[in-house]
C-alpha positions in Angstrom: 52.3 -54.1 -13.4 50.5 -52.9 -16.6 52.8 -54.6 -18.8 52.3 -57.9 -17.2 48.6 -57.5 -17.5 49.0 -56.8 -21.1 50.9 -59.7 -21.7 48.1 -61.9 -20.3 45.3 -60.3 -22.3 45.8 -58.7 -25.8 47.7 -56.5 -28.2 46.9 -54.1 -31.1 45.5 -56.0 -34.0 47.0 -59.4 -33.0 45.0 -60.6 -30.0 42.5 -57.9 -29.7 40.6 -59.1 -33.0 40.0 -62.3 -31.6 38.6 -60.9 -28.4 36.4 -58.8 -30.6 35.3 -61.1 -33.3 31.8 -61.7 -33.1 31.4 -59.8 -29.8 29.4 -56.9 -31.1 25.7 -57.2 -32.2 25.2 -57.9 -35.9 23.4 -54.5 -36.3 24.8 -52.2 -38.9 26.8 -49.3 -37.9 29.2 -48.6 -34.9 28.4 -50.1 -31.3 30.0 -48.3 -28.3 31.2 -51.0 -26.0 33.1 -48.8 -23.7 33.1 -45.0 -22.9 34.8 -44.3 -19.5 37.9 -42.7 -18.1 38.6 -41.0 -21.5 38.6 -44.4 -23.3 36.2 -44.9 -26.2 35.9 -48.2 -28.0 33.3 -49.1 -30.8 33.1 -52.1 -33.0 30.7 -53.1 -35.9 30.6 -56.1 -38.1 33.2 -56.1 -41.1 31.2 -55.5 -44.2 31.3 -58.6 -46.6 33.4 -60.9 -44.3 34.0 -62.2 -40.8 35.4 -60.4 -38.0 34.8 -56.8 -36.9 36.1 -53.5 -37.2 37.3 -51.8 -34.3 37.7 -47.9 -33.3 39.5 -46.9 -30.2 40.4 -43.6 -28.9 42.5 -42.6 -25.7 44.9 -39.9 -24.4 48.0 -41.3 -23.0 50.9 -39.8 -20.9 53.4 -40.1 -23.7 54.6 -37.7 -26.3 53.4 -38.2 -29.9 57.0 -38.6 -31.0 57.9 -41.2 -28.9 54.4 -43.2 -29.6 55.6 -42.8 -33.3 58.9 -44.3 -32.6 57.3 -47.2 -31.0 54.8 -47.9 -33.6 57.5 -47.7 -36.4 59.8 -50.3 -35.1 58.3 -53.6 -36.3 61.6 -55.4 -35.5 61.1 -54.7 -31.6 57.4 -55.8 -31.6 58.5 -59.2 -30.2 60.1 -57.5 -27.2 56.9 -55.8 -25.8 53.7 -56.8 -27.8 52.1 -59.6 -25.9 52.0 -63.2 -27.7 54.3 -61.9 -30.5 56.9 -64.8 -31.0 58.5 -63.3 -34.1 58.6 -59.9 -35.5 60.8 -58.8 -38.2 61.0 -56.1 -41.1 61.0 -58.0 -44.4 62.0 -55.2 -46.8 61.9 -51.4 -47.2 60.4 -49.8 -50.2 61.7 -46.7 -52.2 58.9 -44.5 -51.0 59.8 -45.7 -47.2 56.9 -48.0 -46.8 58.0 -51.2 -45.3 56.8 -55.0 -45.3 56.7 -56.6 -41.8 56.2 -60.3 -40.8 54.6 -61.1 -37.4 54.1 -64.5 -35.8 51.9 -64.8 -32.8 52.0 -67.9 -30.3 48.5 -68.0 -28.5 46.8 -70.3 -26.0 44.0 -72.3 -26.6 43.9 -71.7 -30.4 46.6 -72.3 -33.0 49.2 -69.8 -33.8 48.6 -67.1 -36.3 50.8 -64.9 -38.6 50.5 -62.2 -41.1 52.5 -60.0 -43.5 51.6 -56.5 -44.0 52.8 -53.3 -45.7 53.1 -50.4 -43.3 52.9 -46.8 -44.6 54.0 -43.8 -42.6 51.7 -41.1 -44.1 52.4 -38.3 -41.9 55.1 -38.1 -39.0 55.8 -35.9 -36.1 58.8 -33.9 -36.0 61.6 -34.1 -33.1 60.3 -30.8 -31.9 56.7 -32.2 -31.3 54.8 -30.6 -34.2 52.6 -32.4 -36.8 50.8 -35.7 -36.3 51.7 -39.3 -37.1 49.6 -41.4 -39.3 50.3 -44.9 -40.0 48.3 -47.4 -42.3 48.7 -51.0 -42.9 47.3 -53.7 -45.4 48.1 -57.3 -45.9 50.7 -58.5 -48.6 50.5 -61.6 -50.3 53.3 -63.9 -51.8 56.1 -62.2 -49.8 56.7 -64.9 -47.1 55.7 -68.4 -47.4 52.9 -69.9 -45.1 54.4 -72.3 -42.3 53.0 -75.5 -41.2 50.7 -75.4 -38.3 50.5 -71.6 -38.6 47.1 -70.0 -39.8 47.8 -67.2 -42.2 45.8 -64.1 -41.5 45.0 -62.6 -44.7 42.7 -59.7 -44.0 44.5 -57.2 -41.5 44.4 -53.6 -42.1 44.0 -50.5 -40.0 45.7 -47.2 -38.8 47.1 -45.4 -36.1 46.6 -41.8 -35.9 48.8 -40.0 -33.0 48.1 -36.3 -32.1 50.1 -34.2 -29.8 47.9 -33.0 -26.8 50.3 -30.7 -24.9 53.8 -31.6 -23.3 54.3 -35.3 -22.8 50.6 -36.2 -23.9 49.1 -37.6 -27.0 45.7 -38.5 -28.4 45.6 -41.9 -29.9 42.9 -43.0 -32.8 43.1 -46.8 -33.3 41.4 -48.3 -36.1 41.7 -52.1 -37.4 39.6 -54.8 -39.2 40.8 -58.4 -38.9 39.5 -61.7 -39.9 41.3 -64.2 -37.6 40.8 -67.1 -39.9 40.8 -70.7 -38.7 38.5 -71.7 -35.9 38.0 -69.3 -33.0 36.1 -70.7 -30.0 33.0 -68.6 -29.0 34.1 -68.0 -25.6 37.2 -66.3 -26.7 35.5 -64.1 -29.4 33.2 -63.0 -26.3 35.9 -62.8 -23.8 37.6 -59.4 -22.9 36.0 -57.1 -25.5 37.0 -54.0 -23.6 40.3 -55.2 -22.1 42.0 -56.4 -25.3 41.9 -52.8 -26.8 42.6 -51.1 -23.5 45.7 -53.1 -22.5 47.0 -52.8 -26.1 47.0 -48.9 -25.7 48.6 -49.3 -22.4 51.2 -51.4 -23.9 52.1 -48.7 -26.6 52.1 -46.0 -24.1 54.4 -47.9 -21.8 57.0 -48.6 -24.5 56.7 -45.0 -25.9 57.6 -43.8 -22.2 60.6 -46.4 -22.0 61.9 -45.1 -25.4 61.8 -41.5 -23.9 63.9 -42.4 -20.9 66.2 -44.0 -23.0 66.8 -41.0 -25.1 67.0 -38.9 -22.2 69.8 -41.2 -20.8 71.8 -41.3 -24.2 
């Protein structure tokens, strides 16, 4: 199944950054690494640091509202996002933003974790109008570092989800991550396309599952 493929490969801003780090050329500006079947993926070196910036766009067979619900539920990431061993909401701020902790269990390299502040800048209404815009940035000093786990200190990005008719949405996914620690070169060069593509499939599948659960309720 598509979810099985997702679990073997990568996930949004977690495994995908390791697959992409160092994969593009060192030239300035965006480099298109995929443009096929409605999927566009671009990468470029992260200014002033290691890792890469990634830009991905795709239309999915899921409503913008349900995609929004999937992306807002940080507590559930461990249930459907590949390699996520732990995920929890640490706190909710007065402005509605929330701090989330995620720990990743990865093969070959040591585990990673990160703490980010997530902001919902725009939301889709239940009637399907509007668009969803989520952004996140790292937060320091909230959750202590753990022995044997590399803390990711640079992890920021955004999801923009726009309705595209009945049961469809356009996703624009951007992120910039420095994986930290030691990442073998073959991992950095493997699955450049697949890591991001399968991440989008995971989000789509989760959104469709949420829609089915709402209809049954």
